[in-house]
C-alpha positions as CSV (number, residue, x, y, z in Angstrom):
1,M,11.7,-12.0,-24.1
2,P,11.8,-13.3,-27.6
3,P,8.2,-13.5,-29.0
4,S,8.7,-17.1,-30.1
5,C,10.4,-18.2,-26.9
6,S,8.3,-20.9,-25.3
7,G,10.2,-22.0,-22.2
8,P,12.8,-19.5,-20.8
9,N,14.6,-21.4,-18.1
10,G,18.2,-20.1,-17.8
11,L,19.9,-16.7,-18.1
12,A,23.5,-15.6,-18.3
13,I,25.3,-12.4,-19.2
14,D,28.6,-12.6,-21.0
15,S,31.9,-11.5,-19.3
16,A,31.8,-8.2,-21.2
17,G,28.4,-7.4,-19.8
18,R,27.0,-6.7,-23.3
19,T,24.8,-9.7,-24.1
20,L,22.1,-11.6,-22.2
21,Y,21.7,-15.3,-23.2
22,I,18.4,-17.1,-22.6
23,A,18.0,-20.9,-22.6
24,D,14.7,-22.0,-24.1
25,S,14.0,-25.4,-22.5
26,L,11.2,-26.4,-24.8
27,K,12.6,-25.4,-28.1
28,G,16.3,-26.3,-27.6
29,I,17.4,-22.7,-28.5
30,I,19.8,-20.3,-26.8
31,W,18.7,-16.8,-27.6
32,S,20.9,-13.7,-27.4
33,V,19.8,-10.1,-26.8
34,P,21.9,-7.0,-26.2
35,V,21.8,-5.8,-22.6
36,S,21.3,-2.3,-23.9
37,G,18.1,-3.4,-25.6
38,G,17.0,-4.7,-28.9
39,S,15.7,-7.8,-30.5
40,A,16.5,-11.3,-29.4
41,T,18.0,-13.6,-32.0
42,P,18.7,-17.3,-31.9
43,W,22.4,-17.7,-30.9
44,L,22.5,-21.5,-30.9
45,T,20.1,-24.2,-32.0
46,D,21.2,-27.8,-31.6
47,V,19.7,-31.2,-30.9
48,A,21.9,-31.4,-27.9
49,L,19.9,-28.5,-26.3
50,A,16.5,-30.1,-27.0
51,P,14.3,-31.9,-24.5
52,V,13.6,-35.6,-24.9
53,P,10.0,-35.8,-26.3
54,T,9.2,-39.0,-24.4
55,E,10.3,-37.6,-21.0
56,A,8.2,-35.6,-18.6
57,P,8.5,-32.8,-17.8
58,L,10.0,-31.5,-21.1
59,I,13.1,-29.7,-19.9
60,G,16.0,-29.3,-22.3
61,A,18.7,-26.6,-22.0
62,N,18.0,-25.1,-18.6
63,R,21.0,-23.6,-17.0
64,L,23.7,-21.3,-18.4
65,R,27.1,-20.2,-17.1
66,F,30.1,-18.7,-18.7
67,H,33.5,-20.3,-17.8
68,N,36.9,-20.2,-19.4
69,G,35.8,-18.7,-22.8
70,A,32.8,-21.0,-23.2
71,L,29.2,-21.2,-22.3
72,R,28.3,-24.2,-20.1
73,V,24.8,-25.5,-20.7
74,S,22.9,-28.3,-18.8
75,N,20.2,-30.3,-20.4
76,F,17.9,-31.9,-17.8
77,N,16.2,-34.5,-20.0
78,Q,19.3,-35.7,-21.7
79,G,21.3,-35.6,-18.4
80,T,24.2,-33.8,-20.1
81,L,26.5,-30.9,-19.4
82,L,27.7,-29.1,-22.6
83,R,30.6,-26.8,-23.3
84,V,29.9,-24.4,-26.1
85,P,33.1,-22.6,-27.2
86,I,32.7,-19.0,-28.3
87,T,34.5,-17.7,-31.4
88,N,36.3,-14.4,-31.5
89,R,33.2,-12.9,-33.2
90,G,31.0,-14.0,-30.3
91,R,29.4,-16.9,-32.2
92,A,28.7,-20.3,-30.9
93,D,31.0,-23.1,-31.9
94,Q,29.9,-26.8,-32.0
95,P,28.6,-27.9,-28.5
96,R,30.7,-30.5,-26.9
97,R,29.6,-32.9,-24.2
98,S,31.6,-32.2,-21.0
99,P,32.9,-35.2,-19.0
100,C,31.1,-35.5,-15.6
101,R,33.0,-36.4,-12.5
102,R,31.6,-38.3,-9.7
103,G,32.0,-37.1,-6.1
104,P,31.9,-33.8,-4.4
105,L,32.5,-30.6,-6.3
106,T,35.6,-28.8,-5.3
């Protein structure tokens, strides 16, 4: 676990099986660490990942899932689902808010 990580609350491994991603719900950071071992580094820091300071409990980015070349991230306090495109070099592109559908999931 990254030493400065304060609220790990979501994990996902990329499709290549090389990198573990960790959502830090309190700091609004997604960390990355090689599955083979090594140091964790901040992969994405963005206000869209942060918790809302006036909400309780403080839960920002809290669930991760890879889908169609992007990382999907939910933010509990903001009530959002984000799509984070991934560049060819494995870096995070600008997070984009995903439209939410009403009704049952299919």
